[in-house]
C-alpha positions as a Markdown table, in Angstrom:
| # | Residue | x | y | z |
|---|---|---|---|---|
| 1 | Met | -18.7 | 41.7 | 33.7 |
| 2 | Thr | -17.9 | 38.4 | 35.1 |
| 3 | Val | -15.3 | 36.4 | 33.3 |
| 4 | Ser | -15.4 | 32.6 | 33.1 |
| 5 | Gln | -12.3 | 30.8 | 34.4 |
| 6 | Asp | -12.9 | 27.9 | 31.9 |
| 7 | Ala | -12.8 | 30.0 | 28.8 |
| 8 | Ala | -9.1 | 29.3 | 28.0 |
| 9 | Val | -8.7 | 26.0 | 26.3 |
| 10 | Gln | -5.7 | 25.0 | 24.3 |
| 11 | Glu | -6.1 | 25.1 | 20.5 |
| 12 | Thr | -6.4 | 21.7 | 18.8 |
| 13 | Ile | -5.8 | 20.9 | 15.1 |
| 14 | Thr | -8.4 | 18.6 | 13.4 |
| 15 | Pro | -7.2 | 15.8 | 11.1 |
| 16 | Asp | -8.2 | 17.9 | 8.1 |
| 17 | Gly | -6.0 | 20.8 | 9.3 |
| 18 | Arg | -8.6 | 23.1 | 10.8 |
| 19 | Thr | -7.9 | 25.0 | 14.1 |
| 20 | Ile | -10.4 | 24.6 | 17.0 |
| 21 | Gly | -9.9 | 27.2 | 19.7 |
| 22 | Gly | -11.1 | 27.8 | 23.2 |
| 23 | Val | -14.7 | 27.8 | 24.6 |
| 24 | Leu | -17.0 | 30.2 | 22.8 |
| 25 | Met | -20.1 | 29.3 | 24.5 |
| 26 | Glu | -20.8 | 27.1 | 27.6 |
| 27 | Met | -24.1 | 25.8 | 28.8 |
| 28 | Arg | -24.0 | 25.1 | 32.6 |
| 29 | Asn | -26.6 | 22.9 | 34.2 |
| 30 | Ile | -29.3 | 24.3 | 32.0 |
| 31 | Thr | -33.0 | 23.5 | 33.0 |
| 32 | Leu | -35.9 | 24.9 | 30.9 |
| 33 | Arg | -39.5 | 24.4 | 31.9 |
| 34 | Phe | -42.9 | 25.3 | 30.3 |
| 35 | Gly | -45.3 | 25.2 | 33.1 |
| 36 | Gly | -45.1 | 21.6 | 34.5 |
| 37 | Val | -43.3 | 20.3 | 31.4 |
| 38 | Val | -39.5 | 20.0 | 31.7 |
| 39 | Ala | -38.1 | 20.5 | 28.2 |
| 40 | Ile | -34.4 | 20.6 | 29.2 |
| 41 | Glu | -33.1 | 19.1 | 32.5 |
| 42 | Asp | -29.7 | 19.9 | 34.0 |
| 43 | Ile | -27.7 | 19.8 | 30.7 |
| 44 | Ser | -24.1 | 21.1 | 30.4 |
| 45 | Phe | -21.9 | 21.2 | 27.3 |
| 46 | Asp | -19.7 | 23.8 | 25.5 |
| 47 | Ile | -19.1 | 24.9 | 21.9 |
| 48 | Arg | -15.5 | 25.7 | 21.0 |
| 49 | Gln | -14.3 | 28.4 | 18.6 |
| 50 | Gly | -14.1 | 27.2 | 15.0 |
| 51 | Glu | -15.8 | 23.8 | 15.5 |
| 52 | Ile | -18.9 | 22.2 | 14.0 |
| 53 | Arg | -20.9 | 21.0 | 17.0 |
| 54 | Ala | -24.0 | 18.9 | 16.4 |
| 55 | Ile | -27.0 | 18.4 | 18.7 |
| 56 | Ile | -28.9 | 15.2 | 18.0 |
| 57 | Gly | -31.7 | 13.1 | 19.5 |
| 58 | Pro | -35.2 | 11.7 | 18.8 |
| 59 | Asn | -38.2 | 13.9 | 18.1 |
| 60 | Gly | -39.2 | 15.6 | 21.3 |
| 61 | Ala | -35.7 | 15.4 | 22.8 |
| 62 | Gly | -35.6 | 19.1 | 23.5 |
| 63 | Lys | -33.1 | 20.0 | 20.7 |
| 64 | Ser | -34.9 | 23.0 | 19.3 |
| 65 | Ser | -35.5 | 24.3 | 22.9 |
| 66 | Met | -31.8 | 24.0 | 23.5 |
| 67 | Leu | -31.1 | 25.9 | 20.2 |
| 68 | Asn | -33.5 | 28.6 | 21.4 |
| 69 | Val | -31.6 | 28.8 | 24.7 |
| 70 | Ile | -28.3 | 29.1 | 22.8 |
| 71 | Asn | -29.6 | 32.0 | 20.7 |
| 72 | Gly | -31.2 | 33.7 | 23.7 |
| 73 | Phe | -34.8 | 33.4 | 22.6 |
| 74 | Tyr | -35.5 | 31.3 | 25.7 |
| 75 | His | -34.0 | 32.1 | 29.1 |
| 76 | Pro | -33.6 | 29.0 | 31.4 |
| 77 | Gln | -35.1 | 28.9 | 34.9 |
| 78 | Asp | -31.9 | 27.2 | 36.2 |
| 79 | Gly | -28.3 | 27.2 | 35.0 |
| 80 | Glu | -26.1 | 29.7 | 33.3 |
| 81 | Val | -25.2 | 30.6 | 29.6 |
| 82 | Trp | -21.6 | 31.8 | 29.2 |
| 83 | Tyr | -20.7 | 33.5 | 25.9 |
| 84 | Lys | -17.3 | 34.8 | 24.9 |
| 85 | Gly | -16.1 | 34.4 | 28.5 |
| 86 | Ala | -19.0 | 36.3 | 30.2 |
| 87 | Ile | -22.2 | 35.2 | 31.8 |
| 88 | Arg | -25.2 | 36.1 | 29.6 |
| 89 | Gly | -28.6 | 37.3 | 30.9 |
| 90 | Pro | -32.0 | 37.7 | 29.1 |
| 91 | Met | -31.7 | 39.6 | 25.8 |
| 92 | Arg | -33.9 | 41.0 | 23.1 |
| 93 | Pro | -33.5 | 39.7 | 19.4 |
| 94 | His | -31.5 | 42.8 | 18.3 |
| 95 | Gln | -29.0 | 42.2 | 21.2 |
| 96 | Ile | -28.6 | 38.6 | 20.1 |
| 97 | Ala | -27.8 | 39.7 | 16.6 |
| 98 | Ala | -25.4 | 42.3 | 17.8 |
| 99 | Gln | -23.5 | 39.7 | 19.8 |
| 100 | Gly | -22.8 | 37.8 | 16.5 |
| 101 | Ile | -25.3 | 35.0 | 16.7 |
| 102 | Ala | -27.3 | 34.2 | 13.6 |
| 103 | Arg | -29.5 | 31.2 | 12.7 |
| 104 | Thr | -31.6 | 29.4 | 10.1 |
| 105 | Phe | -34.9 | 27.8 | 10.9 |
| 106 | Gln | -36.5 | 24.4 | 10.6 |
| 107 | Asn | -39.3 | 26.0 | 8.7 |
| 108 | Ile | -38.1 | 28.5 | 6.2 |
| 109 | Ala | -38.5 | 32.1 | 7.3 |
| 110 | Leu | -37.8 | 34.2 | 4.2 |
| 111 | Phe | -39.6 | 37.2 | 2.7 |
| 112 | His | -41.2 | 35.4 | -0.2 |
| 113 | Gly | -42.1 | 38.5 | -2.2 |
| 114 | Met | -38.6 | 39.8 | -2.1 |
| 115 | Ser | -35.6 | 38.8 | -4.3 |
| 116 | Thr | -32.7 | 36.6 | -3.3 |
| 117 | Leu | -30.5 | 39.7 | -3.1 |
| 118 | Asp | -32.9 | 41.7 | -1.0 |
| 119 | Asn | -33.4 | 38.7 | 1.4 |
| 120 | Ile | -29.7 | 38.4 | 1.9 |
| 121 | Met | -29.3 | 42.2 | 2.4 |
| 122 | Thr | -31.8 | 42.0 | 5.4 |
| 123 | Gly | -29.0 | 40.0 | 7.1 |
| 124 | Arg | -26.8 | 43.1 | 6.9 |
| 125 | Leu | -29.2 | 45.3 | 9.1 |
| 126 | Thr | -26.9 | 45.1 | 12.1 |
| 127 | His | -24.1 | 46.5 | 10.0 |
| 128 | Met | -26.1 | 49.6 | 8.8 |
| 129 | Lys | -25.3 | 52.5 | 11.2 |
| 130 | Thr | -26.7 | 55.5 | 9.3 |
| 131 | Gly | -30.2 | 56.7 | 10.2 |
| 132 | Met | -33.4 | 56.5 | 8.1 |
| 133 | Leu | -33.1 | 60.1 | 6.9 |
| 134 | Ser | -29.6 | 59.7 | 5.7 |
| 135 | Gln | -30.5 | 56.4 | 3.9 |
| 136 | Ser | -33.5 | 58.1 | 2.2 |
| 137 | Val | -31.3 | 60.8 | 0.5 |
| 138 | Trp | -28.6 | 58.2 | -0.2 |
| 139 | Phe | -25.6 | 60.4 | -0.1 |
| 140 | Gly | -22.3 | 60.4 | 1.6 |
| 141 | Arg | -21.8 | 58.0 | 4.4 |
| 142 | Ala | -25.2 | 56.3 | 3.7 |
| 143 | Gln | -24.3 | 55.7 | 0.1 |
| 144 | Arg | -20.8 | 54.2 | 1.0 |
| 145 | Glu | -22.4 | 52.0 | 3.7 |
| 146 | Glu | -25.0 | 50.6 | 1.4 |
| 147 | Thr | -22.5 | 50.0 | -1.4 |
| 148 | Glu | -20.2 | 48.1 | 1.1 |
| 149 | Asn | -23.2 | 46.0 | 2.4 |
| 150 | Arg | -24.3 | 45.2 | -1.1 |
| 151 | Ala | -20.8 | 44.1 | -2.1 |
| 152 | Phe | -20.7 | 41.8 | 0.9 |
| 153 | Ala | -24.1 | 40.4 | -0.1 |
| 154 | Glu | -22.9 | 39.8 | -3.6 |
| 155 | Arg | -19.9 | 37.9 | -2.1 |
| 156 | Ile | -22.3 | 35.7 | -0.3 |
| 157 | Ile | -24.3 | 35.1 | -3.4 |
| 158 | Asp | -21.1 | 34.1 | -5.3 |
| 159 | Phe | -20.0 | 31.8 | -2.4 |
| 160 | Leu | -23.3 | 30.0 | -2.5 |
| 161 | Glu | -23.4 | 29.8 | -6.3 |
| 162 | Ile | -26.8 | 31.4 | -6.6 |
| 163 | Gln | -25.9 | 34.2 | -9.0 |
| 164 | Ser | -28.6 | 33.1 | -11.5 |
| 165 | Ile | -31.4 | 33.7 | -9.0 |
| 166 | Arg | -30.1 | 36.8 | -7.3 |
| 167 | Lys | -33.1 | 38.9 | -8.7 |
| 168 | Thr | -35.7 | 36.1 | -8.4 |
| 169 | Pro | -38.4 | 36.4 | -5.7 |
| 170 | Val | -37.7 | 33.6 | -3.3 |
| 171 | Gly | -41.2 | 32.4 | -3.3 |
| 172 | Arg | -40.7 | 31.1 | -6.8 |
| 173 | Leu | -37.7 | 29.1 | -5.9 |
| 174 | Pro | -37.6 | 25.3 | -5.2 |
| 175 | Tyr | -37.2 | 24.3 | -1.6 |
| 176 | Gly | -33.5 | 23.4 | -1.7 |
| 177 | Leu | -32.6 | 26.9 | -3.1 |
| 178 | Gln | -34.7 | 28.6 | -0.5 |
| 179 | Lys | -32.8 | 26.8 | 2.1 |
| 180 | Arg | -29.6 | 28.0 | 0.5 |
| 181 | Val | -30.9 | 31.6 | 0.5 |
| 182 | Glu | -31.7 | 31.4 | 4.1 |
| 183 | Leu | -28.2 | 30.2 | 4.9 |
| 184 | Gly | -27.0 | 33.3 | 2.8 |
| 185 | Arg | -29.0 | 35.6 | 4.9 |
| 186 | Ala | -27.6 | 34.2 | 8.2 |
| 187 | Leu | -24.0 | 34.5 | 6.7 |
| 188 | Ala | -24.6 | 38.1 | 5.7 |
| 189 | Ala | -24.7 | 39.0 | 9.4 |
| 190 | Glu | -21.0 | 37.8 | 9.6 |
| 191 | Pro | -21.9 | 35.7 | 12.7 |
| 192 | Ser | -19.4 | 34.4 | 15.3 |
| 193 | Leu | -21.8 | 31.6 | 16.0 |
| 194 | Leu | -24.1 | 30.2 | 13.3 |
| 195 | Leu | -27.0 | 28.0 | 14.4 |
| 196 | Leu | -28.6 | 25.7 | 11.8 |
| 197 | Asp | -31.9 | 24.0 | 12.7 |
| 198 | Glu | -32.3 | 20.9 | 10.5 |
| 199 | Pro | -30.5 | 22.4 | 7.5 |
| 200 | Met | -31.1 | 19.2 | 5.4 |
| 201 | Ala | -34.7 | 18.6 | 6.3 |
| 202 | Gly | -36.8 | 17.9 | 3.2 |
| 203 | Met | -33.9 | 17.8 | 0.9 |
| 204 | Asn | -33.0 | 15.1 | -1.7 |
| 205 | Val | -29.5 | 13.5 | -1.8 |
| 206 | Glu | -28.0 | 16.0 | -4.2 |
| 207 | Glu | -29.3 | 19.0 | -2.2 |
| 208 | Lys | -28.0 | 17.4 | 1.0 |
| 209 | Glu | -24.5 | 17.0 | -0.6 |
| 210 | Asp | -24.6 | 20.6 | -1.8 |
| 211 | Met | -25.6 | 21.9 | 1.7 |
| 212 | Ser | -23.0 | 19.7 | 3.5 |
| 213 | Arg | -20.3 | 21.2 | 1.2 |
| 214 | Phe | -21.5 | 24.8 | 1.9 |
| 215 | Ile | -21.5 | 24.1 | 5.7 |
| 216 | Leu | -17.9 | 22.8 | 5.6 |
| 217 | Asp | -16.8 | 25.7 | 3.4 |
| 218 | Val | -18.4 | 28.3 | 5.8 |
| 219 | Asn | -16.5 | 26.8 | 8.7 |
| 220 | Asp | -13.3 | 26.6 | 6.8 |
| 221 | Glu | -13.2 | 29.8 | 4.7 |
| 222 | Phe | -15.1 | 32.1 | 7.1 |
| 223 | Gly | -13.9 | 30.5 | 10.3 |
| 224 | Thr | -17.4 | 30.4 | 11.6 |
| 225 | Thr | -18.3 | 28.3 | 14.6 |
| 226 | Ile | -21.4 | 26.3 | 13.8 |
| 227 | Ala | -23.9 | 24.5 | 16.0 |
| 228 | Leu | -26.5 | 22.4 | 14.2 |
| 229 | Ile | -29.4 | 20.1 | 14.8 |
| 230 | Glu | -29.8 | 17.4 | 12.1 |
| 231 | His | -31.6 | 14.0 | 12.0 |
| 232 | Asp | -29.5 | 12.6 | 9.1 |
| 233 | Met | -27.0 | 10.6 | 11.0 |
| 234 | Gly | -24.7 | 10.2 | 8.0 |
| 235 | Val | -24.5 | 14.0 | 7.6 |
| 236 | Val | -23.9 | 14.4 | 11.3 |
| 237 | Met | -21.1 | 11.8 | 11.4 |
| 238 | Asp | -19.4 | 13.4 | 8.3 |
| 239 | Leu | -19.6 | 17.1 | 9.4 |
| 240 | Ala | -19.4 | 17.3 | 13.1 |
| 241 | Asp | -16.3 | 17.6 | 15.2 |
| 242 | Arg | -18.3 | 16.8 | 18.4 |
| 243 | Val | -21.8 | 15.7 | 19.0 |
| 244 | Val | -24.1 | 16.1 | 22.1 |
| 245 | Val | -27.0 | 13.7 | 22.3 |
| 246 | Met | -30.4 | 14.5 | 24.0 |
| 247 | Asp | -33.2 | 12.3 | 24.9 |
| 248 | Tyr | -36.4 | 13.4 | 26.8 |
| 249 | Gly | -34.6 | 16.7 | 27.8 |
| 250 | Arg | -31.5 | 15.0 | 29.3 |
| 251 | Lys | -28.0 | 14.7 | 27.8 |
| 252 | Ile | -27.2 | 11.0 | 27.3 |
| 253 | Gly | -24.0 | 11.4 | 25.2 |
| 254 | Asp | -21.3 | 13.8 | 24.3 |
| 255 | Gly | -18.0 | 13.4 | 22.4 |
| 256 | Ser | -16.6 | 12.7 | 19.0 |
| 257 | Pro | -18.8 | 11.2 | 16.3 |
| 258 | Glu | -17.0 | 7.8 | 16.8 |
| 259 | Glu | -17.6 | 8.0 | 20.6 |
| 260 | Val | -21.2 | 8.8 | 20.1 |
| 261 | Arg | -21.6 | 6.1 | 17.5 |
| 262 | Asn | -20.4 | 3.5 | 20.0 |
| 263 | Asn | -22.2 | 4.8 | 23.1 |
| 264 | Lys | -24.7 | 2.2 | 24.2 |
| 265 | Ala | -27.1 | 4.7 | 25.7 |
| 266 | Val | -27.2 | 6.5 | 22.4 |
| 267 | Ile | -27.6 | 3.3 | 20.4 |
| 268 | Asp | -30.5 | 2.2 | 22.6 |
| 269 | Ala | -32.3 | 5.6 | 22.6 |
| 270 | Tyr | -31.7 | 6.9 | 19.1 |
| 271 | Leu | -29.8 | 4.8 | 16.7 |
| 272 | Gly | -31.6 | 1.5 | 17.5 |
| 273 | Val | -31.5 | -1.1 | 20.2 |
| 274 | Ser | -28.0 | -2.5 | 20.9 |
| 275 | Ser | -27.3 | -6.2 | 20.9 |
| 276 | Asp | -25.8 | -6.2 | 24.3 |
């Protein structure tokens, strides 16, 4: 295993008292192509332990492609992905989950015929070690394991304030609650790195406020590192510790929300044409 020399970064304390540690993941000179189309071109940035890291940019900027590189679904043709101090090669989905990376999707990907509780329990699959035979008889270790996993799922349900819909098939739920259930399923995996693909998309103002609160609480109470794509700039500026900005597959900005807000290239490309 090769160890990154840049993994050790001094801890910093945010103005609201949260601790941000060293580099958890680093993208080094990432280039991703689909045939002759360059989706990502020579982009480098890192995600630090305990922070909320936003990825923004216009439609078609390559944000979702980058998120798919981060979670291992795409493997770049050029560049390196470093995770927890080691270089990461191509992986299968179960290996990604075992590494502690979970995500939600831009288009909700739940089991609509299953209840809220059962959907959240699917997020515990990587924590279920007993075999199918042991689980079928539900005795001894299998019984203890399921009891522990169900208790954790119930903790997530309480945390997200969805006790009243725990037995409701998610296909009957309004859109905002379905997004909350999907967040719960991702949290059930106890991820080190949580990826959120447009968590506020399609929500009204009240639903956005609720989701923003839960994202902050996940980061604060669980200590989960979060990387998110979001188009609502007010949300991004309120939530993110740092922001990386993409445009046509290239990085045009990277820094604190205030630095990004005042970056002329970002203003011209994404927030509107600057007056300079």
